One Martini backbone bead per residue (centre of mass of N, CA, C, O) as a GRO file, in nm:
protein
  371
    1MET     BB    1  -6.381 -12.488   4.051
    2ALA     BB    2  -6.291 -12.205   3.931
    3GLU     BB    3  -6.022 -12.089   3.731
    4LEU     BB    4  -5.749 -11.917   3.659
    5GLN     BB    5  -5.806 -11.804   3.322
    6GLN     BB    6  -5.843 -11.783   3.004
    7ARG     BB    7  -6.117 -11.594   2.844
    8THR     BB    8  -6.384 -11.549   2.673
    9LEU     BB    9  -6.666 -11.388   2.658
   10ASP     BB   10  -6.849 -11.640   2.648
   11GLU     BB   11  -6.709 -11.779   2.893
   12VAL     BB   12  -6.772 -11.560   3.099
   13LYS     BB   13  -7.086 -11.555   3.059
   14ALA     BB   14  -7.100 -11.872   3.163
   15LEU     BB   15  -7.068 -11.799   3.438
   16SER     BB   16  -7.133 -11.833   3.748
   17GLY     BB   17  -7.181 -11.658   4.024
   18GLU     BB   18  -7.009 -11.844   4.206
   19ASP     BB   19  -6.755 -11.847   4.026
   20ALA     BB   20  -6.705 -11.545   4.014
   21VAL     BB   21  -6.668 -11.499   4.316
   22GLU     BB   22  -6.425 -11.697   4.349
   23LEU     BB   23  -6.233 -11.550   4.161
   24MET     BB   24  -6.214 -11.294   4.330
   25ARG     BB   25  -6.101 -11.433   4.584
   26GLN     BB   26  -5.847 -11.569   4.461
   27ALA     BB   27  -5.730 -11.294   4.325
   28GLY     BB   28  -5.745 -11.054   4.553
   29ILE     BB   29  -6.007 -10.869   4.557
   30VAL     BB   30  -6.037 -10.527   4.641
   31GLY     BB   31  -6.096 -10.219   4.735
   32ALA     BB   32  -5.904  -9.971   4.555
   33GLY     BB   33  -6.008  -9.681   4.672
   34GLY     BB   34  -5.956  -9.758   5.017
   35GLY     BB   35  -6.135  -9.969   5.176
   36GLY     BB   36  -6.082 -10.297   5.128
   37PHE     BB   37  -6.323 -10.455   5.048
   38PRO     BB   38  -6.431 -10.753   4.964
   39THR     BB   39  -6.564 -10.812   4.657
   40TYR     BB   40  -6.701 -11.093   4.669
   41PHE     BB   41  -6.913 -11.018   4.891
   42LYS     BB   42  -7.090 -10.829   4.723
   43TRP     BB   43  -7.155 -11.063   4.489
   44LYS     BB   44  -7.341 -11.249   4.666
   45ASN     BB   45  -7.542 -10.973   4.636
   46PRO     BB   46  -7.682 -10.888   4.377
   47GLN     BB   47  -7.767 -10.611   4.167
   48SER     BB   48  -7.920 -10.395   3.930
   49SER     BB   49  -7.696 -10.179   4.019
   50LEU     BB   50  -7.400 -10.023   3.879
   51ILE     BB   51  -7.155  -9.823   4.040
   52VAL     BB   52  -6.905  -9.615   3.904
   53ASN     BB   53  -6.629  -9.483   4.068
   54CYS     BB   54  -6.480  -9.184   3.900
   55THR     BB   55  -6.393  -8.937   4.095
   56GLU     BB   56  -6.123  -8.917   4.224
   57SER     BB   57  -6.111  -8.672   4.459
   58GLU     BB   58  -5.823  -8.640   4.480
   59PRO     BB   59  -5.596  -8.423   4.441
   60GLY     BB   60  -5.396  -8.505   4.141
   61TYR     BB   61  -5.534  -8.736   4.022
   62TRP     BB   62  -5.527  -8.992   3.724
   63GLY     BB   63  -5.617  -9.290   3.711
   64ASP     BB   64  -5.913  -9.313   3.606
   65LYS     BB   65  -5.875  -9.162   3.340
   66MET     BB   66  -5.650  -9.342   3.223
   67LEU     BB   67  -5.799  -9.618   3.239
   68HIS     BB   68  -6.047  -9.542   3.057
   69GLN     BB   69  -5.866  -9.497   2.808
   70GLU     BB   70  -5.687  -9.767   2.799
   71TYR     BB   71  -5.961  -9.970   2.892
   72TYR     BB   72  -6.230  -9.941   2.736
   73ASP     BB   73  -6.285 -10.223   2.604
   74GLU     BB   74  -6.268 -10.385   2.867
   75PHE     BB   75  -6.512 -10.254   3.004
   76LEU     BB   76  -6.723 -10.337   2.798
   77GLU     BB   77  -6.687 -10.643   2.835
   78LEU     BB   78  -6.747 -10.651   3.136
   79PHE     BB   79  -7.032 -10.535   3.133
   80GLU     BB   80  -7.153 -10.758   2.960
   81ALA     BB   81  -7.083 -10.991   3.155
   82MET     BB   82  -7.220 -10.886   3.418
   83LYS     BB   83  -7.504 -10.888   3.310
   84GLU     BB   84  -7.518 -11.198   3.269
   85ILE     BB   85  -7.426 -11.307   3.553
   86PHE     BB   86  -7.600 -11.075   3.753
   87GLY     BB   87  -7.840 -10.903   3.619
   88ILE     BB   88  -7.779 -10.629   3.511
   89GLU     BB   89  -7.952 -10.321   3.418
   90LYS     BB   90  -7.743 -10.091   3.532
   91ILE     BB   91  -7.475  -9.862   3.432
   92ILE     BB   92  -7.305  -9.609   3.631
   93LEU     BB   93  -7.100  -9.329   3.588
   94GLY     BB   94  -6.930  -9.143   3.817
   95VAL     BB   95  -6.873  -8.792   3.726
   96HIS     BB   96  -6.708  -8.522   3.698
   97PHE     BB   97  -6.754  -8.237   3.537
   98LYS     BB   98  -6.440  -8.190   3.468
   99ASP     BB   99  -6.434  -8.510   3.331
  100GLU     BB  100  -6.625  -8.563   3.083
  101GLU     BB  101  -6.432  -8.606   2.834
  102TRP     BB  102  -6.316  -8.892   2.942
  103PHE     BB  103  -6.639  -9.036   2.911
  104SER     BB  104  -6.802  -8.993   2.638
  105ARG     BB  105  -6.777  -9.278   2.493
  106TYR     BB  106  -7.001  -9.430   2.654
  107LEU     BB  107  -7.246  -9.307   2.491
  108GLU     BB  108  -7.194  -9.448   2.208
  109ASN     BB  109  -7.248  -9.765   2.356
  110ALA     BB  110  -7.492  -9.800   2.558
  111ASN     BB  111  -7.776  -9.945   2.493
  112GLY     BB  112  -7.913  -9.883   2.788
  113LEU     BB  113  -7.694  -9.986   3.007
  114TYR     BB  114  -7.491  -9.730   2.986
  115GLY     BB  115  -7.345  -9.449   3.166
  116TYR     BB  116  -7.335  -9.111   3.283
  117SER     BB  117  -7.292  -8.906   3.584
  118LEU     BB  118  -7.294  -8.585   3.692
  119VAL     BB  119  -7.090  -8.443   3.946
  120PRO     BB  120  -6.961  -8.273   4.174
  121ASP     BB  121  -6.641  -8.105   4.246
  122LYS     BB  122  -6.604  -8.314   4.507
  123TYR     BB  123  -6.475  -8.508   4.750
  124SER     BB  124  -6.754  -8.643   4.859
  125MET     BB  125  -6.809  -8.829   4.600
  126GLY     BB  126  -6.644  -9.083   4.712
  127GLU     BB  127  -6.893  -9.138   4.869
  128GLU     BB  128  -7.137  -9.353   4.821
  129LYS     BB  129  -7.396  -9.209   4.922
  130THR     BB  130  -7.337  -8.937   4.780
  131LEU     BB  131  -7.320  -9.037   4.495
  132ILE     BB  132  -7.607  -9.157   4.474
  133LYS     BB  133  -7.762  -8.899   4.541
  134ASN     BB  134  -7.653  -8.740   4.285
  135ILE     BB  135  -7.740  -8.930   4.062
  136PHE     BB  136  -8.064  -8.945   4.164
  137ASN     BB  137  -8.141  -8.696   4.318
  138GLU     BB  138  -8.495  -8.697   4.334
  139ASP     BB  139  -8.473  -9.018   4.368
  140LYS     BB  140  -8.522  -9.135   4.682
  141ASP     BB  141  -8.560  -9.447   4.636
  142ARG     BB  142  -8.232  -9.467   4.553
  143TRP     BB  143  -8.147  -9.412   4.820
  144VAL     BB  144  -7.976  -9.450   5.103
  145PRO     BB  145  -8.061  -9.545   5.391
  146ARG     BB  146  -7.997  -9.456   5.707
  147ARG     BB  147  -8.187  -9.696   5.816
  148VAL     BB  148  -8.215 -10.048   5.922
  149GLU     BB  149  -8.431 -10.290   6.006
  150MET     BB  150  -8.419 -10.566   6.205
  151PRO     BB  151  -8.559 -10.859   6.309
  152ASP     BB  152  -8.476 -10.781   6.625
  153GLY     BB  153  -8.516 -10.440   6.614
  154SER     BB  154  -8.271 -10.338   6.514
  155LYS     BB  155  -8.018 -10.108   6.386
  156ARG     BB  156  -7.866 -10.007   6.075
  157PRO     BB  157  -7.684  -9.892   5.844
  158GLY     BB  158  -7.705  -9.806   5.537
  159ARG     BB  159  -7.673  -9.963   5.213
  160PRO     BB  160  -7.655  -9.990   4.880
  161TYR     BB  161  -7.827 -10.263   4.865
  162ASP     BB  162  -8.089 -10.134   4.990
  163ALA     BB  163  -8.113  -9.972   4.686
  164GLY     BB  164  -7.982 -10.164   4.443
  165HIS     BB  165  -7.659 -10.139   4.490
  166ILE     BB  166  -7.327 -10.136   4.342
  167VAL     BB  167  -7.000 -10.022   4.439
  168GLN     BB  168  -6.722  -9.938   4.216
  169ASN     BB  169  -6.409  -9.913   4.137
  170THR     BB  170  -6.217  -9.894   3.868
  171GLU     BB  171  -5.980 -10.089   3.952
  172THR     BB  172  -6.156 -10.318   4.053
  173LEU     BB  173  -6.279 -10.381   3.769
  174LEU     BB  174  -6.008 -10.442   3.632
  175ASN     BB  175  -5.947 -10.688   3.815
  176ILE     BB  176  -6.191 -10.850   3.717
  177TYR     BB  177  -6.109 -10.869   3.427
  178ASN     BB  178  -5.837 -11.013   3.470
  179ALA     BB  179  -5.961 -11.265   3.598
  180PHE     BB  180  -6.176 -11.350   3.381
  181PHE     BB  181  -5.994 -11.313   3.102
  182LEU     BB  182  -5.665 -11.361   3.204
  183GLY     BB  183  -5.604 -11.501   3.486
  184LYS     BB  184  -5.538 -11.249   3.682
  185PRO     BB  185  -5.406 -11.143   3.954
  186VAL     BB  186  -5.326 -10.944   4.223
  187THR     BB  187  -4.997 -10.751   4.187
  188THR     BB  188  -5.100 -10.450   4.148
  189LYS     BB  189  -5.075 -10.081   4.165
  190PHE     BB  190  -5.216  -9.771   4.119
  191VAL     BB  191  -4.979  -9.490   4.152
  192ASN     BB  192  -4.951  -9.171   4.285
  193VAL     BB  193  -4.663  -8.960   4.246
  194PHE     BB  194  -4.642  -8.658   4.453
  195GLY     BB  195  -4.588  -8.292   4.467
  196PRO     BB  196  -4.486  -7.969   4.490
  197ASP     BB  197  -4.174  -8.102   4.396
  198VAL     BB  198  -4.331  -8.349   4.235
  199GLU     BB  199  -4.372  -8.501   3.960
  200LEU     BB  200  -4.607  -8.679   3.825
  201LYS     BB  201  -4.656  -9.033   3.872
  202LEU     BB  202  -4.787  -9.326   3.703
  203TYR     BB  203  -4.806  -9.637   3.857
  204GLU     BB  204  -4.740  -9.984   3.815
  205ALA     BB  205  -4.715 -10.136   4.117
  206PRO     BB  206  -4.597 -10.352   4.317
  207LEU     BB  207  -4.693 -10.510   4.560
  208GLY     BB  208  -4.498 -10.396   4.838
  209SER     BB  209  -4.361 -10.154   4.769
  210SER     BB  210  -4.139  -9.909   4.819
  211ALA     BB  211  -4.161  -9.578   4.872
  212THR     BB  212  -3.865  -9.501   4.849
  213GLU     BB  213  -3.821  -9.631   4.572
  214LEU     BB  214  -4.032  -9.464   4.421
  215LEU     BB  215  -3.897  -9.192   4.473
  216ARG     BB  216  -3.638  -9.246   4.325
  217LEU     BB  217  -3.779  -9.305   4.049
  218SER     BB  218  -3.900  -8.991   4.066
  219GLY     BB  219  -3.627  -8.809   4.162
  220VAL     BB  220  -3.565  -8.839   4.457
  221ASP     BB  221  -3.337  -8.727   4.703
  222VAL     BB  222  -3.327  -8.903   4.978
  223GLU     BB  223  -3.065  -8.824   5.122
  224ALA     BB  224  -3.095  -8.508   5.101
  225GLU     BB  225  -3.413  -8.527   5.228
  226ALA     BB  226  -3.354  -8.622   5.495
  227GLY     BB  227  -3.592  -8.497   5.736
  228ASN     BB  228  -3.785  -8.303   5.532
  229LEU     BB  229  -3.991  -8.535   5.463
  230SER     BB  230  -4.318  -8.651   5.385
  231VAL     BB  231  -4.524  -8.954   5.347
  232ILE     BB  232  -4.836  -8.993   5.200
  233ASP     BB  233  -5.105  -9.221   5.222
  234GLY     BB  234  -5.241  -9.041   4.970
  235GLY     BB  235  -5.401  -8.746   5.003
  236PRO     BB  236  -5.502  -8.448   5.134
  237TYR     BB  237  -5.748  -8.597   5.278
  238LEU     BB  238  -5.719  -8.914   5.242
  239ASN     BB  239  -5.510  -9.058   5.504
  240GLU     BB  240  -5.184  -9.172   5.589
  241MET     BB  241  -4.900  -9.224   5.745
  242GLY     BB  242  -4.608  -9.329   5.610
  243ILE     BB  243  -4.359  -9.104   5.635
  244GLU     BB  244  -4.264  -8.876   5.858
  245SER     BB  245  -3.942  -8.931   5.800
  246LEU     BB  246  -3.729  -8.931   5.574
  247GLY     BB  247  -3.520  -9.222   5.646
  248GLU     BB  248  -3.748  -9.318   5.867
  249GLY     BB  249  -3.842  -9.566   5.746
  250ASP     BB  250  -4.143  -9.712   5.589
  251ALA     BB  251  -4.345  -9.781   5.300
  252PHE     BB  252  -4.625  -9.955   5.136
  253VAL     BB  253  -4.787 -10.105   4.883
  254ARG     BB  254  -5.122 -10.138   4.885
  255ARG     BB  255  -5.440 -10.221   4.792
  256THR     BB  256  -5.517  -9.897   4.891
  257THR     BB  257  -5.302  -9.751   4.729
  258ASN     BB  258  -5.303  -9.431   4.535
  259GLY     BB  259  -5.085  -9.255   4.697
  260PHE     BB  260  -4.785  -9.040   4.714
  261LEU     BB  261  -4.737  -8.766   4.924
  262VAL     BB  262  -4.493  -8.509   4.897
  263ILE     BB  263  -4.397  -8.332   5.194
  264PRO     BB  264  -4.331  -8.125   5.426
  265LYS     BB  265  -4.236  -8.146   5.727
  266GLY     BB  266  -4.517  -8.050   5.939
  267VAL     BB  267  -4.729  -8.039   5.713
  268ALA     BB  268  -5.041  -8.028   5.623
  269SER     BB  269  -5.210  -8.188   5.375
  270LYS     BB  270  -5.444  -7.967   5.328
  271GLU     BB  271  -5.249  -7.750   5.206
  272TYR     BB  272  -5.292  -7.939   4.917
  273ALA     BB  273  -5.594  -7.909   4.794
  274ASP     BB  274  -5.477  -7.722   4.529
  275ILE     BB  275  -5.328  -7.916   4.371
  276LYS     BB  276  -5.137  -7.941   4.069
  277THR     BB  277  -5.141  -8.159   3.780
  278LYS     BB  278  -5.007  -8.337   3.526
  279ARG     BB  279  -5.047  -8.526   3.275
  280PRO     BB  280  -4.942  -8.819   3.213
  281GLU     BB  281  -4.805  -8.986   2.950
  282GLN     BB  282  -4.804  -9.252   3.135
  283VAL     BB  283  -4.815  -9.580   3.237
  284GLU     BB  284  -4.577  -9.709   3.460
  285SER     BB  285  -4.408  -9.999   3.481
  286LEU     BB  286  -4.254 -10.185   3.776
  287VAL     BB  287  -4.220 -10.455   3.675
  288GLY     BB  288  -3.900 -10.569   3.756
  289LYS     BB  289  -3.797 -10.273   3.920
  290VAL     BB  290  -3.780 -10.398   4.204
  291SER     BB  291  -3.608 -10.525   4.500
  292SER     BB  292  -3.878 -10.528   4.688
  293VAL     BB  293  -4.128 -10.688   4.906
  294ALA     BB  294  -4.441 -10.652   5.114
  295LEU     BB  295  -4.682 -10.911   5.187
  296PRO     BB  296  -4.988 -10.936   5.302
  297LEU     BB  297  -5.214 -11.187   5.409
  298GLY     BB  298  -5.389 -10.947   5.499
  299GLY     BB  299  -5.592 -10.686   5.625
  300ARG     BB  300  -5.775 -10.531   5.823
  301ILE     BB  301  -6.061 -10.733   5.768
  302LEU     BB  302  -5.863 -10.954   5.695
  303LYS     BB  303  -5.788 -11.273   5.689
  304PRO     BB  304  -5.532 -11.462   5.683
  305ALA     BB  305  -5.365 -11.632   5.476
  306THR     BB  306  -5.224 -11.929   5.385
  307ALA     BB  307  -4.917 -12.018   5.367
  308LEU     BB  308  -4.718 -12.156   5.072
  309VAL     BB  309  -4.449 -12.050   5.198
  310GLY     BB  310  -4.097 -12.011   5.271
  311GLU     BB  311  -3.809 -11.948   5.389
  312GLY     BB  312  -3.602 -11.942   5.088
  313ASP     BB  313  -3.792 -11.931   4.866
  314GLU     BB  314  -3.858 -11.951   4.533
  315VAL     BB  315  -4.016 -11.699   4.334
  316SER     BB  316  -4.277 -11.589   4.115
  317TYR     BB  317  -4.454 -11.417   3.919
  318GLY     BB  318  -4.786 -11.505   4.013
  319GLN     BB  319  -4.753 -11.660   4.261
  320LYS     BB  320  -4.886 -11.842   4.510
  321LEU     BB  321  -4.881 -11.755   4.871
  322GLY     BB  322  -5.204 -11.751   4.948
  323GLU     BB  323  -5.475 -11.912   5.111
  324PRO     BB  324  -5.783 -11.881   5.164
  325VAL     BB  325  -5.990 -11.882   5.417
  326ALA     BB  326  -6.306 -12.001   5.521
  327ASP     BB  327  -6.304 -11.815   5.776
  328GLY     BB  328  -6.409 -11.545   5.666
  329LEU     BB  329  -6.237 -11.277   5.539
  330SER     BB  330  -6.068 -11.385   5.233
  331VAL     BB  331  -5.769 -11.380   5.023
  332GLY     BB  332  -5.559 -11.405   4.779
  333VAL     BB  333  -5.196 -11.441   4.739
  334TRP     BB  334  -4.945 -11.277   4.529
  335SER     BB  335  -4.674 -11.244   4.349
  336SER     BB  336  -4.485 -10.931   4.245
  337MET     BB  337  -4.216 -11.114   4.212
  338ASP     BB  338  -3.898 -11.206   4.168
  339GLY     BB  339  -3.758 -11.433   4.422
  340THR     BB  340  -3.685 -11.432   4.774
  341VAL     BB  341  -3.777 -11.545   5.075
  342SER     BB  342  -3.675 -11.363   5.362
  343SER     BB  343  -3.967 -11.348   5.513
  344ILE     BB  344  -4.212 -11.443   5.785
  345GLU     BB  345  -4.375 -11.171   5.944
  346ASP     BB  346  -4.660 -11.072   6.066
  347GLU     BB  347  -4.805 -11.171   5.800
  348VAL     BB  348  -4.542 -11.114   5.611
  349VAL     BB  349  -4.414 -11.127   5.280
  350ALA     BB  350  -4.075 -11.127   5.200
  351ILE     BB  351  -3.910 -11.003   4.899
  352SER     BB  352  -3.604 -11.066   4.715
  353ALA     BB  353  -3.384 -11.016   4.432
  354GLY     BB  354  -3.097 -10.949   4.497
  355GLU     BB  355  -2.778 -10.860   4.399
  356ASP     BB  356  -2.807 -10.859   4.089
  357PHE     BB  357  -3.029 -10.650   4.074
  358VAL     BB  358  -2.890 -10.415   4.215
  359ALA     BB  359  -2.647 -10.395   4.022
  360ARG     BB  360  -2.817 -10.342   3.766
  361ALA     BB  361  -2.963 -10.085   3.868
  362GLU     BB  362  -2.706  -9.916   3.918
  363ALA     BB  363  -2.606  -9.924   3.627
  364GLU     BB  364  -2.852  -9.792   3.498
  365ALA     BB  365  -2.840  -9.527   3.661
  366GLU     BB  366  -2.558  -9.439   3.560
  367ALA     BB  367  -2.629  -9.437   3.258
  368GLU     BB  368  -2.852  -9.225   3.279
  369ALA     BB  369  -2.679  -8.998   3.404
  370ALA     BB  370  -2.471  -8.981   3.165
  371ARG     BB  371  -2.706  -8.889   2.955
   0.00000   0.00000   0.00000
């Protein structure tokens, strides 16, 4: 079995399809755009066309645009490798008209392999079937069929692979690059933290980070605003309630968390469908800067991985915490911080950095306030 390790481009291109799929599984890669479907399962059945969903349709988000700017060369390497491993014939980036300037460089080195297709500036473009329909426009043979008849005579909804496509989100592909080239599992998530009164921050946050802690790092006075704000896991359109009333309970960065929208309590999230945010100056890494994490061994459709650690164990960043099970959809789970396993309950591994970390963080915060 192929192991997570650093590889050159030639070494990555030499991977078999089976080894590449297993690396995705072990690395813990799932659909980062919000669906959370295990990525390795899609690539067990590779298709000729890879659609990169760059639409990031939630108002206010900046992740896709920033990642394609910062990791442009890495995406080019990954595309070249994926072509060799899986026999991809065409890679198309689905891009909103308003964001064209952010992706124009891809046409400079297309070589017939990849390019982008401009689609309407609508939230619905984030849905796979709608995105494919708009990319291929009048070529209805490339659209996803409404229904597919099964051998037993039953019918199921059509899926992208029925039309020869695999659709992947930007961050999901970056996670594949990290696994193939750097030997790095999924330990972080790119998260937009913003609101009508909260300037947008784009964080690379450790998986399992506390939403309340991220808000504090973003400048929100949590104690003063307790009871006044809600924290939405998502954007104005597609979301779940994270914290209904700030100060009562918490939410955590999941593999599918793309944003924490901070809004007045009791106000519907869609009231902020027209929210405007400024481009963040940088993607700020919070690795080593949070005091605790809560990491699920499973989640949604995933069967829980088998825990490799116990309560009281000392763990380090990037250490494997969970081995994927053989039966059903399951992925590897890896530590997103240094610390001590404080509990394993309800198939969630909680890790704490300890009193030294908290004391150091408080000292740094006081020094920053003094400046």
